[in-house]
N, C-alpha and C positions, 0 to 999 in steps of 0.2 A: 598073172605071171610077173615073173622078174626079170631084169636085163642083164647081160654080161657083156663086156667089151673084149673082144679079142685083137691081138696085135697082127700086123701083117705075117707075122711067123706062126699065126695059130694060136697064141696062148693068152691067157688070160691077163689082161694089163695090170692088175691088182689082186688077182687071187680070189676074187670074191664077185656077188652079184648084187644089184642094185633094185631099190624098190620101184623104181619107176624109170623111163626112157629119159626125162629130163635128168635125171640123178647120173645117169650112165654117162651122157654126153657132158655134163659136168666134169666127171670124173675123167673121161678122154682129153677134156682140156686141159686138165691138170698133169696129166701124164705127157702129153706133147710138150707142155712147157720145160719138162725135165731134162730135154734134149736140146733147149735154145742155145746153150753154151758151145756145142758142137756143131750145130748149124744143120744136122740130119740125124736120121735114125737108121741104124745097119742091123740089116737083117742077119738072120744065122747064115745066109748064103752070100753074105758080104755086098748086098745089094744096099745101096746107100739112097735111101728116100728123103728129098727135101721135105722141110717141115711144112710147108704149105700144101702138100700131097698127102701126109701122114693121117689126119683124120680120115680122108675120103679112102686110105688102104686099109683100115680097121674095119672089123665088123661088129657090128650091134646083134646080139642074138638073145632069143626069149629062153629063159630058163624055167623050169617049174619049180613053184614054191617048195622048200623043204619042210617035212612035217615036224 
């Protein structure tokens, strides 16, 4: 099984899956850093999520390997 990371909006953070949980968590860390300049993540419903809370508001899911 591969892993994918979904944003608080339920959208894949990079539009791809990762070969392991560890790789997915590294991608999540990189993705959160993209928002450091503004200090928060804004959802599609205009909710502002502080960066400290952002990783916990994302979901790590398992996806089947593509053939």
